[in-house]
ModelCIF file with pLDDT and N, C-alpha, C, O atoms, coordinates in Angstrom:
data_MODEL
#
_entry.id   MODEL 
#
_entity.id                         1 
_entity.type                       polymer 
_entity.pdbx_number_of_molecules   1 
#
_entity_poly.entity_id                      1 
_entity_poly.type                           'polypeptide(L)' 
_entity_poly.nstd_linkage                   no 
_entity_poly.nstd_monomer                   no 
_entity_poly.pdbx_seq_one_letter_code       MGREGRDYWEAQLSEYWDSGLTIQEYSELKELPYESTRRWIRVLEKAR 
_entity_poly.pdbx_seq_one_letter_code_can   MGREGRDYWEAQLSEYWDSGLTIQEYSELKELPYESTRRWIRVLEKAR 
_entity_poly.pdbx_strand_id                 A 
#
loop_
_entity_poly_seq.entity_id 
_entity_poly_seq.num 
_entity_poly_seq.mon_id 
_entity_poly_seq.hetero 
1 1  MET n 
1 2  GLY n 
1 3  ARG n 
1 4  GLU n 
1 5  GLY n 
1 6  ARG n 
1 7  ASP n 
1 8  TYR n 
1 9  TRP n 
1 10 GLU n 
1 11 ALA n 
1 12 GLN n 
1 13 LEU n 
1 14 SER n 
1 15 GLU n 
1 16 TYR n 
1 17 TRP n 
1 18 ASP n 
1 19 SER n 
1 20 GLY n 
1 21 LEU n 
1 22 THR n 
1 23 ILE n 
1 24 GLN n 
1 25 GLU n 
1 26 TYR n 
1 27 SER n 
1 28 GLU n 
1 29 LEU n 
1 30 LYS n 
1 31 GLU n 
1 32 LEU n 
1 33 PRO n 
1 34 TYR n 
1 35 GLU n 
1 36 SER n 
1 37 THR n 
1 38 ARG n 
1 39 ARG n 
1 40 TRP n 
1 41 ILE n 
1 42 ARG n 
1 43 VAL n 
1 44 LEU n 
1 45 GLU n 
1 46 LYS n 
1 47 ALA n 
1 48 ARG n 
#
_struct_asym.id          A 
_struct_asym.entity_id   1 
#
loop_
_ma_qa_metric.id 
_ma_qa_metric.mode 
_ma_qa_metric.name 
_ma_qa_metric.software_group_id 
_ma_qa_metric.type 
1 global pLDDT . pLDDT 
2 local  pLDDT . pLDDT 
#
_ma_qa_metric_global.metric_id      1 
_ma_qa_metric_global.metric_value   91.38 
_ma_qa_metric_global.model_id       1 
_ma_qa_metric_global.ordinal_id     1 
#
loop_
_ma_qa_metric_local.label_asym_id 
_ma_qa_metric_local.label_comp_id 
_ma_qa_metric_local.label_seq_id 
_ma_qa_metric_local.metric_id 
_ma_qa_metric_local.metric_value 
_ma_qa_metric_local.model_id 
_ma_qa_metric_local.ordinal_id 
A MET 1  2 43.00 1 1  
A GLY 2  2 52.00 1 2  
A ARG 3  2 56.00 1 3  
A GLU 4  2 69.00 1 4  
A GLY 5  2 91.00 1 5  
A ARG 6  2 92.00 1 6  
A ASP 7  2 93.00 1 7  
A TYR 8  2 92.00 1 8  
A TRP 9  2 94.00 1 9  
A GLU 10 2 94.00 1 10 
A ALA 11 2 94.00 1 11 
A GLN 12 2 94.00 1 12 
A LEU 13 2 96.00 1 13 
A SER 14 2 94.00 1 14 
A GLU 15 2 95.00 1 15 
A TYR 16 2 96.00 1 16 
A TRP 17 2 92.00 1 17 
A ASP 18 2 94.00 1 18 
A SER 19 2 96.00 1 19 
A GLY 20 2 96.00 1 20 
A LEU 21 2 98.00 1 21 
A THR 22 2 97.00 1 22 
A ILE 23 2 97.00 1 23 
A GLN 24 2 98.00 1 24 
A GLU 25 2 98.00 1 25 
A TYR 26 2 98.00 1 26 
A SER 27 2 97.00 1 27 
A GLU 28 2 97.00 1 28 
A LEU 29 2 97.00 1 29 
A LYS 30 2 96.00 1 30 
A GLU 31 2 96.00 1 31 
A LEU 32 2 96.00 1 32 
A PRO 33 2 96.00 1 33 
A TYR 34 2 97.00 1 34 
A GLU 35 2 96.00 1 35 
A SER 36 2 95.00 1 36 
A THR 37 2 96.00 1 37 
A ARG 38 2 97.00 1 38 
A ARG 39 2 96.00 1 39 
A TRP 40 2 95.00 1 40 
A ILE 41 2 95.00 1 41 
A ARG 42 2 96.00 1 42 
A VAL 43 2 94.00 1 43 
A LEU 44 2 94.00 1 44 
A GLU 45 2 92.00 1 45 
A LYS 46 2 92.00 1 46 
A ALA 47 2 87.00 1 47 
A ARG 48 2 80.00 1 48 
#
loop_
_atom_site.group_PDB 
_atom_site.id 
_atom_site.type_symbol 
_atom_site.label_atom_id 
_atom_site.label_alt_id 
_atom_site.label_comp_id 
_atom_site.label_asym_id 
_atom_site.label_entity_id 
_atom_site.label_seq_id 
_atom_site.pdbx_PDB_ins_code 
_atom_site.Cartn_x 
_atom_site.Cartn_y 
_atom_site.Cartn_z 
_atom_site.occupancy 
_atom_site.B_iso_or_equiv 
_atom_site.pdbx_formal_charge 
_atom_site.auth_seq_id 
_atom_site.auth_comp_id 
_atom_site.auth_asym_id 
_atom_site.auth_atom_id 
_atom_site.pdbx_PDB_model_num 
ATOM 1   N N  . MET A 1 1  ? 73.517 88.955 116.369 1.00 43.00 ? 1  MET A N  1 
ATOM 2   C CA . MET A 1 1  ? 72.670 87.774 116.548 1.00 43.00 ? 1  MET A CA 1 
ATOM 3   C C  . MET A 1 1  ? 71.211 88.197 116.713 1.00 43.00 ? 1  MET A C  1 
ATOM 4   O O  . MET A 1 1  ? 70.898 89.052 117.541 1.00 43.00 ? 1  MET A O  1 
ATOM 5   N N  . GLY A 1 2  ? 70.340 87.609 115.940 1.00 52.00 ? 2  GLY A N  1 
ATOM 6   C CA . GLY A 1 2  ? 68.927 87.956 116.012 1.00 52.00 ? 2  GLY A CA 1 
ATOM 7   C C  . GLY A 1 2  ? 68.250 87.330 117.215 1.00 52.00 ? 2  GLY A C  1 
ATOM 8   O O  . GLY A 1 2  ? 68.753 86.371 117.802 1.00 52.00 ? 2  GLY A O  1 
ATOM 9   N N  . ARG A 1 3  ? 67.127 87.873 117.566 1.00 56.00 ? 3  ARG A N  1 
ATOM 10  C CA . ARG A 1 3  ? 66.364 87.355 118.710 1.00 56.00 ? 3  ARG A CA 1 
ATOM 11  C C  . ARG A 1 3  ? 65.938 85.919 118.499 1.00 56.00 ? 3  ARG A C  1 
ATOM 12  O O  . ARG A 1 3  ? 65.747 85.178 119.463 1.00 56.00 ? 3  ARG A O  1 
ATOM 13  N N  . GLU A 1 4  ? 65.786 85.517 117.240 1.00 69.00 ? 4  GLU A N  1 
ATOM 14  C CA . GLU A 1 4  ? 65.302 84.175 116.969 1.00 69.00 ? 4  GLU A CA 1 
ATOM 15  C C  . GLU A 1 4  ? 66.426 83.161 116.805 1.00 69.00 ? 4  GLU A C  1 
ATOM 16  O O  . GLU A 1 4  ? 66.178 82.004 116.464 1.00 69.00 ? 4  GLU A O  1 
ATOM 17  N N  . GLY A 1 5  ? 67.657 83.590 117.047 1.00 91.00 ? 5  GLY A N  1 
ATOM 18  C CA . GLY A 1 5  ? 68.784 82.694 116.842 1.00 91.00 ? 5  GLY A CA 1 
ATOM 19  C C  . GLY A 1 5  ? 68.813 81.537 117.821 1.00 91.00 ? 5  GLY A C  1 
ATOM 20  O O  . GLY A 1 5  ? 68.372 81.659 118.964 1.00 91.00 ? 5  GLY A O  1 
ATOM 21  N N  . ARG A 1 6  ? 69.338 80.416 117.359 1.00 92.00 ? 6  ARG A N  1 
ATOM 22  C CA . ARG A 1 6  ? 69.407 79.223 118.207 1.00 92.00 ? 6  ARG A CA 1 
ATOM 23  C C  . ARG A 1 6  ? 70.224 79.462 119.469 1.00 92.00 ? 6  ARG A C  1 
ATOM 24  O O  . ARG A 1 6  ? 69.832 79.034 120.554 1.00 92.00 ? 6  ARG A O  1 
ATOM 25  N N  . ASP A 1 7  ? 71.366 80.150 119.331 1.00 93.00 ? 7  ASP A N  1 
ATOM 26  C CA . ASP A 1 7  ? 72.204 80.421 120.512 1.00 93.00 ? 7  ASP A CA 1 
ATOM 27  C C  . ASP A 1 7  ? 71.446 81.253 121.534 1.00 93.00 ? 7  ASP A C  1 
ATOM 28  O O  . ASP A 1 7  ? 71.531 81.001 122.736 1.00 93.00 ? 7  ASP A O  1 
ATOM 29  N N  . TYR A 1 8  ? 70.704 82.246 121.052 1.00 92.00 ? 8  TYR A N  1 
ATOM 30  C CA . TYR A 1 8  ? 69.898 83.087 121.931 1.00 92.00 ? 8  TYR A CA 1 
ATOM 31  C C  . TYR A 1 8  ? 68.912 82.235 122.723 1.00 92.00 ? 8  TYR A C  1 
ATOM 32  O O  . TYR A 1 8  ? 68.787 82.375 123.940 1.00 92.00 ? 8  TYR A O  1 
ATOM 33  N N  . TRP A 1 9  ? 68.214 81.348 122.011 1.00 94.00 ? 9  TRP A N  1 
ATOM 34  C CA . TRP A 1 9  ? 67.179 80.553 122.673 1.00 94.00 ? 9  TRP A CA 1 
ATOM 35  C C  . TRP A 1 9  ? 67.764 79.484 123.575 1.00 94.00 ? 9  TRP A C  1 
ATOM 36  O O  . TRP A 1 9  ? 67.187 79.167 124.615 1.00 94.00 ? 9  TRP A O  1 
ATOM 37  N N  . GLU A 1 10 ? 68.904 78.923 123.191 1.00 94.00 ? 10 GLU A N  1 
ATOM 38  C CA . GLU A 1 10 ? 69.549 77.961 124.096 1.00 94.00 ? 10 GLU A CA 1 
ATOM 39  C C  . GLU A 1 10 ? 69.907 78.647 125.411 1.00 94.00 ? 10 GLU A C  1 
ATOM 40  O O  . GLU A 1 10 ? 69.762 78.059 126.483 1.00 94.00 ? 10 GLU A O  1 
ATOM 41  N N  . ALA A 1 11 ? 70.372 79.884 125.324 1.00 94.00 ? 11 ALA A N  1 
ATOM 42  C CA . ALA A 1 11 ? 70.706 80.638 126.537 1.00 94.00 ? 11 ALA A CA 1 
ATOM 43  C C  . ALA A 1 11 ? 69.451 80.961 127.339 1.00 94.00 ? 11 ALA A C  1 
ATOM 44  O O  . ALA A 1 11 ? 69.433 80.812 128.560 1.00 94.00 ? 11 ALA A O  1 
ATOM 45  N N  . GLN A 1 12 ? 68.393 81.408 126.642 1.00 94.00 ? 12 GLN A N  1 
ATOM 46  C CA . GLN A 1 12 ? 67.164 81.781 127.332 1.00 94.00 ? 12 GLN A CA 1 
ATOM 47  C C  . GLN A 1 12 ? 66.517 80.589 128.032 1.00 94.00 ? 12 GLN A C  1 
ATOM 48  O O  . GLN A 1 12 ? 65.933 80.724 129.107 1.00 94.00 ? 12 GLN A O  1 
ATOM 49  N N  . LEU A 1 13 ? 66.632 79.428 127.405 1.00 96.00 ? 13 LEU A N  1 
ATOM 50  C CA . LEU A 1 13 ? 65.930 78.251 127.921 1.00 96.00 ? 13 LEU A CA 1 
ATOM 51  C C  . LEU A 1 13 ? 66.815 77.351 128.763 1.00 96.00 ? 13 LEU A C  1 
ATOM 52  O O  . LEU A 1 13 ? 66.377 76.293 129.215 1.00 96.00 ? 13 LEU A O  1 
ATOM 53  N N  . SER A 1 14 ? 68.054 77.762 128.975 1.00 94.00 ? 14 SER A N  1 
ATOM 54  C CA . SER A 1 14 ? 68.998 76.896 129.687 1.00 94.00 ? 14 SER A CA 1 
ATOM 55  C C  . SER A 1 14 ? 68.490 76.547 131.084 1.00 94.00 ? 14 SER A C  1 
ATOM 56  O O  . SER A 1 14 ? 68.786 75.468 131.597 1.00 94.00 ? 14 SER A O  1 
ATOM 57  N N  . GLU A 1 15 ? 67.740 77.435 131.694 1.00 95.00 ? 15 GLU A N  1 
ATOM 58  C CA . GLU A 1 15 ? 67.234 77.209 133.048 1.00 95.00 ? 15 GLU A CA 1 
ATOM 59  C C  . GLU A 1 15 ? 65.860 76.549 133.061 1.00 95.00 ? 15 GLU A C  1 
ATOM 60  O O  . GLU A 1 15 ? 65.376 76.121 134.109 1.00 95.00 ? 15 GLU A O  1 
ATOM 61  N N  . TYR A 1 16 ? 65.235 76.471 131.881 1.00 96.00 ? 16 TYR A N  1 
ATOM 62  C CA . TYR A 1 16 ? 63.846 75.989 131.837 1.00 96.00 ? 16 TYR A CA 1 
ATOM 63  C C  . TYR A 1 16 ? 63.707 74.579 132.390 1.00 96.00 ? 16 TYR A C  1 
ATOM 64  O O  . TYR A 1 16 ? 62.841 74.317 133.225 1.00 96.00 ? 16 TYR A O  1 
ATOM 65  N N  . TRP A 1 17 ? 64.566 73.663 131.923 1.00 92.00 ? 17 TRP A N  1 
ATOM 66  C CA . TRP A 1 17 ? 64.401 72.255 132.285 1.00 92.00 ? 17 TRP A CA 1 
ATOM 67  C C  . TRP A 1 17 ? 64.624 72.011 133.773 1.00 92.00 ? 17 TRP A C  1 
ATOM 68  O O  . TRP A 1 17 ? 64.064 71.075 134.344 1.00 92.00 ? 17 TRP A O  1 
ATOM 69  N N  . ASP A 1 18 ? 65.434 72.843 134.392 1.00 94.00 ? 18 ASP A N  1 
ATOM 70  C CA . ASP A 1 18 ? 65.684 72.701 135.834 1.00 94.00 ? 18 ASP A CA 1 
ATOM 71  C C  . ASP A 1 18 ? 64.682 73.476 136.689 1.00 94.00 ? 18 ASP A C  1 
ATOM 72  O O  . ASP A 1 18 ? 64.622 73.300 137.906 1.00 94.00 ? 18 ASP A O  1 
ATOM 73  N N  . SER A 1 19 ? 63.896 74.335 136.036 1.00 96.00 ? 19 SER A N  1 
ATOM 74  C CA . SER A 1 19 ? 63.052 75.267 136.793 1.00 96.00 ? 19 SER A CA 1 
ATOM 75  C C  . SER A 1 19 ? 61.813 74.601 137.370 1.00 96.00 ? 19 SER A C  1 
ATOM 76  O O  . SER A 1 19 ? 61.296 75.032 138.401 1.00 96.00 ? 19 SER A O  1 
ATOM 77  N N  . GLY A 1 20 ? 61.333 73.551 136.708 1.00 96.00 ? 20 GLY A N  1 
ATOM 78  C CA . GLY A 1 20 ? 60.092 72.923 137.141 1.00 96.00 ? 20 GLY A CA 1 
ATOM 79  C C  . GLY A 1 20 ? 58.852 73.720 136.766 1.00 96.00 ? 20 GLY A C  1 
ATOM 80  O O  . GLY A 1 20 ? 57.739 73.351 137.139 1.00 96.00 ? 20 GLY A O  1 
ATOM 81  N N  . LEU A 1 21 ? 59.039 74.815 136.027 1.00 98.00 ? 21 LEU A N  1 
ATOM 82  C CA . LEU A 1 21 ? 57.916 75.659 135.623 1.00 98.00 ? 21 LEU A CA 1 
ATOM 83  C C  . LEU A 1 21 ? 57.285 75.138 134.345 1.00 98.00 ? 21 LEU A C  1 
ATOM 84  O O  . LEU A 1 21 ? 57.917 74.419 133.572 1.00 98.00 ? 21 LEU A O  1 
ATOM 85  N N  . THR A 1 22 ? 56.017 75.512 134.131 1.00 97.00 ? 22 THR A N  1 
ATOM 86  C CA . THR A 1 22 ? 55.388 75.243 132.841 1.00 97.00 ? 22 THR A CA 1 
ATOM 87  C C  . THR A 1 22 ? 55.952 76.222 131.817 1.00 97.00 ? 22 THR A C  1 
ATOM 88  O O  . THR A 1 22 ? 56.592 77.214 132.166 1.00 97.00 ? 22 THR A O  1 
ATOM 89  N N  . ILE A 1 23 ? 55.698 75.920 130.545 1.00 97.00 ? 23 ILE A N  1 
ATOM 90  C CA . ILE A 1 23 ? 56.148 76.835 129.493 1.00 97.00 ? 23 ILE A CA 1 
ATOM 91  C C  . ILE A 1 23 ? 55.519 78.210 129.699 1.00 97.00 ? 23 ILE A C  1 
ATOM 92  O O  . ILE A 1 23 ? 56.183 79.236 129.547 1.00 97.00 ? 23 ILE A O  1 
ATOM 93  N N  . GLN A 1 24 ? 54.226 78.223 130.048 1.00 98.00 ? 24 GLN A N  1 
ATOM 94  C CA . GLN A 1 24 ? 53.525 79.490 130.283 1.00 98.00 ? 24 GLN A CA 1 
ATOM 95  C C  . GLN A 1 24 ? 54.192 80.281 131.409 1.00 98.00 ? 24 GLN A C  1 
ATOM 96  O O  . GLN A 1 24 ? 54.464 81.473 131.262 1.00 98.00 ? 24 GLN A O  1 
ATOM 97  N N  . GLU A 1 25 ? 54.448 79.623 132.512 1.00 98.00 ? 25 GLU A N  1 
ATOM 98  C CA . GLU A 1 25 ? 55.058 80.300 133.664 1.00 98.00 ? 25 GLU A CA 1 
ATOM 99  C C  . GLU A 1 25 ? 56.455 80.808 133.324 1.00 98.00 ? 25 GLU A C  1 
ATOM 100 O O  . GLU A 1 25 ? 56.828 81.925 133.683 1.00 98.00 ? 25 GLU A O  1 
ATOM 101 N N  . TYR A 1 26 ? 57.214 79.975 132.632 1.00 98.00 ? 26 TYR A N  1 
ATOM 102 C CA . TYR A 1 26 ? 58.593 80.347 132.300 1.00 98.00 ? 26 TYR A CA 1 
ATOM 103 C C  . TYR A 1 26 ? 58.631 81.529 131.330 1.00 98.00 ? 26 TYR A C  1 
ATOM 104 O O  . TYR A 1 26 ? 59.422 82.457 131.499 1.00 98.00 ? 26 TYR A O  1 
ATOM 105 N N  . SER A 1 27 ? 57.770 81.482 130.319 1.00 97.00 ? 27 SER A N  1 
ATOM 106 C CA . SER A 1 27 ? 57.763 82.574 129.342 1.00 97.00 ? 27 SER A CA 1 
ATOM 107 C C  . SER A 1 27 ? 57.345 83.890 130.006 1.00 97.00 ? 27 SER A C  1 
ATOM 108 O O  . SER A 1 27 ? 57.865 84.951 129.663 1.00 97.00 ? 27 SER A O  1 
ATOM 109 N N  . GLU A 1 28 ? 56.415 83.821 130.945 1.00 97.00 ? 28 GLU A N  1 
ATOM 110 C CA . GLU A 1 28 ? 56.017 85.036 131.665 1.00 97.00 ? 28 GLU A CA 1 
ATOM 111 C C  . GLU A 1 28 ? 57.135 85.537 132.567 1.00 97.00 ? 28 GLU A C  1 
ATOM 112 O O  . GLU A 1 28 ? 57.414 86.734 132.621 1.00 97.00 ? 28 GLU A O  1 
ATOM 113 N N  . LEU A 1 29 ? 57.771 84.612 133.273 1.00 97.00 ? 29 LEU A N  1 
ATOM 114 C CA . LEU A 1 29 ? 58.870 84.974 134.166 1.00 97.00 ? 29 LEU A CA 1 
ATOM 115 C C  . LEU A 1 29 ? 59.995 85.674 133.402 1.00 97.00 ? 29 LEU A C  1 
ATOM 116 O O  . LEU A 1 29 ? 60.545 86.674 133.862 1.00 97.00 ? 29 LEU A O  1 
ATOM 117 N N  . LYS A 1 30 ? 60.330 85.128 132.221 1.00 96.00 ? 30 LYS A N  1 
ATOM 118 C CA . LYS A 1 30 ? 61.440 85.651 131.428 1.00 96.00 ? 30 LYS A CA 1 
ATOM 119 C C  . LYS A 1 30 ? 61.002 86.713 130.424 1.00 96.00 ? 30 LYS A C  1 
ATOM 120 O O  . LYS A 1 30 ? 61.817 87.248 129.673 1.00 96.00 ? 30 LYS A O  1 
ATOM 121 N N  . GLU A 1 31 ? 59.686 87.012 130.424 1.00 96.00 ? 31 GLU A N  1 
ATOM 122 C CA . GLU A 1 31 ? 59.128 87.996 129.484 1.00 96.00 ? 31 GLU A CA 1 
ATOM 123 C C  . GLU A 1 31 ? 59.456 87.626 128.033 1.00 96.00 ? 31 GLU A C  1 
ATOM 124 O O  . GLU A 1 31 ? 59.891 88.461 127.239 1.00 96.00 ? 31 GLU A O  1 
ATOM 125 N N  . LEU A 1 32 ? 59.233 86.344 127.716 1.00 96.00 ? 32 LEU A N  1 
ATOM 126 C CA . LEU A 1 32 ? 59.432 85.834 126.362 1.00 96.00 ? 32 LEU A CA 1 
ATOM 127 C C  . LEU A 1 32 ? 58.070 85.582 125.724 1.00 96.00 ? 32 LEU A C  1 
ATOM 128 O O  . LEU A 1 32 ? 57.109 85.276 126.429 1.00 96.00 ? 32 LEU A O  1 
ATOM 129 N N  . PRO A 1 33 ? 57.972 85.707 124.400 1.00 96.00 ? 33 PRO A N  1 
ATOM 130 C CA . PRO A 1 33 ? 56.703 85.390 123.734 1.00 96.00 ? 33 PRO A CA 1 
ATOM 131 C C  . PRO A 1 33 ? 56.397 83.904 123.848 1.00 96.00 ? 33 PRO A C  1 
ATOM 132 O O  . PRO A 1 33 ? 57.239 83.064 123.530 1.00 96.00 ? 33 PRO A O  1 
ATOM 133 N N  . TYR A 1 34 ? 55.199 83.584 124.301 1.00 97.00 ? 34 TYR A N  1 
ATOM 134 C CA . TYR A 1 34 ? 54.840 82.200 124.605 1.00 97.00 ? 34 TYR A CA 1 
ATOM 135 C C  . TYR A 1 34 ? 55.000 81.274 123.404 1.00 97.00 ? 34 TYR A C  1 
ATOM 136 O O  . TYR A 1 34 ? 55.602 80.206 123.519 1.00 97.00 ? 34 TYR A O  1 
ATOM 137 N N  . GLU A 1 35 ? 54.462 81.678 122.248 1.00 96.00 ? 35 GLU A N  1 
ATOM 138 C CA . GLU A 1 35 ? 54.517 80.792 121.076 1.00 96.00 ? 35 GLU A CA 1 
ATOM 139 C C  . GLU A 1 35 ? 55.950 80.475 120.670 1.00 96.00 ? 35 GLU A C  1 
ATOM 140 O O  . GLU A 1 35 ? 56.271 79.330 120.352 1.00 96.00 ? 35 GLU A O  1 
ATOM 141 N N  . SER A 1 36 ? 56.805 81.486 120.681 1.00 95.00 ? 36 SER A N  1 
ATOM 142 C CA . SER A 1 36 ? 58.209 81.275 120.322 1.00 95.00 ? 36 SER A CA 1 
ATOM 143 C C  . SER A 1 36 ? 58.891 80.383 121.353 1.00 95.00 ? 36 SER A C  1 
ATOM 144 O O  . SER A 1 36 ? 59.677 79.503 121.002 1.00 95.00 ? 36 SER A O  1 
ATOM 145 N N  . THR A 1 37 ? 58.586 80.615 122.619 1.00 96.00 ? 37 THR A N  1 
ATOM 146 C CA . THR A 1 37 ? 59.175 79.811 123.686 1.00 96.00 ? 37 THR A CA 1 
ATOM 147 C C  . THR A 1 37 ? 58.794 78.352 123.523 1.00 96.00 ? 37 THR A C  1 
ATOM 148 O O  . THR A 1 37 ? 59.633 77.457 123.622 1.00 96.00 ? 37 THR A O  1 
ATOM 149 N N  . ARG A 1 38 ? 57.499 78.128 123.269 1.00 97.00 ? 38 ARG A N  1 
ATOM 150 C CA . ARG A 1 38 ? 57.008 76.757 123.118 1.00 97.00 ? 38 ARG A CA 1 
ATOM 151 C C  . ARG A 1 38 ? 57.668 76.073 121.920 1.00 97.00 ? 38 ARG A C  1 
ATOM 152 O O  . ARG A 1 38 ? 58.065 74.910 122.006 1.00 97.00 ? 38 ARG A O  1 
ATOM 153 N N  . ARG A 1 39 ? 57.783 76.791 120.815 1.00 96.00 ? 39 ARG A N  1 
ATOM 154 C CA . ARG A 1 39 ? 58.385 76.227 119.598 1.00 96.00 ? 39 ARG A CA 1 
ATOM 155 C C  . ARG A 1 39 ? 59.843 75.858 119.831 1.00 96.00 ? 39 ARG A C  1 
ATOM 156 O O  . ARG A 1 39 ? 60.288 74.778 119.442 1.00 96.00 ? 39 ARG A O  1 
ATOM 157 N N  . TRP A 1 40 ? 60.580 76.759 120.466 1.00 95.00 ? 40 TRP A N  1 
ATOM 158 C CA . TRP A 1 40 ? 62.012 76.503 120.683 1.00 95.00 ? 40 TRP A CA 1 
ATOM 159 C C  . TRP A 1 40 ? 62.258 75.416 121.714 1.00 95.00 ? 40 TRP A C  1 
ATOM 160 O O  . TRP A 1 40 ? 63.241 74.682 121.615 1.00 95.00 ? 40 TRP A O  1 
ATOM 161 N N  . ILE A 1 41 ? 61.380 75.303 122.702 1.00 95.00 ? 41 ILE A N  1 
ATOM 162 C CA . ILE A 1 41 ? 61.513 74.203 123.653 1.00 95.00 ? 41 ILE A CA 1 
ATOM 163 C C  . ILE A 1 41 ? 61.384 72.875 122.920 1.00 95.00 ? 41 ILE A C  1 
ATOM 164 O O  . ILE A 1 41 ? 62.148 71.947 123.184 1.00 95.00 ? 41 ILE A O  1 
ATOM 165 N N  . ARG A 1 42 ? 60.418 72.774 121.992 1.00 96.00 ? 42 ARG A N  1 
ATOM 166 C CA . ARG A 1 42 ? 60.268 71.554 121.196 1.00 96.00 ? 42 ARG A CA 1 
ATOM 167 C C  . ARG A 1 42 ? 61.520 71.292 120.359 1.00 96.00 ? 42 ARG A C  1 
ATOM 168 O O  . ARG A 1 42 ? 62.013 70.165 120.311 1.00 96.00 ? 42 ARG A O  1 
ATOM 169 N N  . VAL A 1 43 ? 62.029 72.325 119.707 1.00 94.00 ? 43 VAL A N  1 
ATOM 170 C CA . VAL A 1 43 ? 63.215 72.176 118.853 1.00 94.00 ? 43 VAL A CA 1 
ATOM 171 C C  . VAL A 1 43 ? 64.410 71.707 119.678 1.00 94.00 ? 43 VAL A C  1 
ATOM 172 O O  . VAL A 1 43 ? 65.111 70.771 119.295 1.00 94.00 ? 43 VAL A O  1 
ATOM 173 N N  . LEU A 1 44 ? 64.633 72.365 120.808 1.00 94.00 ? 44 LEU A N  1 
ATOM 174 C CA . LEU A 1 44 ? 65.819 72.070 121.601 1.00 94.00 ? 44 LEU A CA 1 
ATOM 175 C C  . LEU A 1 44 ? 65.686 70.756 122.369 1.00 94.00 ? 44 LEU A C  1 
ATOM 176 O O  . LEU A 1 44 ? 66.693 70.110 122.661 1.00 94.00 ? 44 LEU A O  1 
ATOM 177 N N  . GLU A 1 45 ? 64.448 70.349 122.704 1.00 92.00 ? 45 GLU A N  1 
ATOM 178 C CA . GLU A 1 45 ? 64.271 69.059 123.373 1.00 92.00 ? 45 GLU A CA 1 
ATOM 179 C C  . GLU A 1 45 ? 64.721 67.921 122.469 1.00 92.00 ? 45 GLU A C  1 
ATOM 180 O O  . GLU A 1 45 ? 65.299 66.940 122.936 1.00 92.00 ? 45 GLU A O  1 
ATOM 181 N N  . LYS A 1 46 ? 64.455 68.052 121.184 1.00 92.00 ? 46 LYS A N  1 
ATOM 182 C CA . LYS A 1 46 ? 64.884 67.010 120.237 1.00 92.00 ? 46 LYS A CA 1 
ATOM 183 C C  . LYS A 1 46 ? 66.394 66.887 120.189 1.00 92.00 ? 46 LYS A C  1 
ATOM 184 O O  . LYS A 1 46 ? 66.932 65.805 119.955 1.00 92.00 ? 46 LYS A O  1 
ATOM 185 N N  . ALA A 1 47 ? 67.077 68.007 120.413 1.00 87.00 ? 47 ALA A N  1 
ATOM 186 C CA . ALA A 1 47 ? 68.544 68.035 120.303 1.00 87.00 ? 47 ALA A CA 1 
ATOM 187 C C  . ALA A 1 47 ? 69.233 67.636 121.613 1.00 87.00 ? 47 ALA A C  1 
ATOM 188 O O  . ALA A 1 47 ? 70.438 67.386 121.633 1.00 87.00 ? 47 ALA A O  1 
ATOM 189 N N  . ARG A 1 48 ? 68.476 67.577 122.688 1.00 80.00 ? 48 ARG A N  1 
ATOM 190 C CA . ARG A 1 48 ? 69.077 67.291 124.002 1.00 80.00 ? 48 ARG A CA 1 
ATOM 191 C C  . ARG A 1 48 ? 69.461 65.840 124.148 1.00 80.00 ? 48 ARG A C  1 
ATOM 192 O O  . ARG A 1 48 ? 69.977 65.440 125.192 1.00 80.00 ? 48 ARG A O  1 
#
């Protein structure tokens, strides 16, 4: 599974919505690239 895979990002972001953190704070906390994090949050929010 590649780093950019949907399953990977669903797992990485599973805690985001409950965290109360901004995208910037969350990406720094999880050591994720900000742009990718922001893009996937948008993608996955549509699917929620």
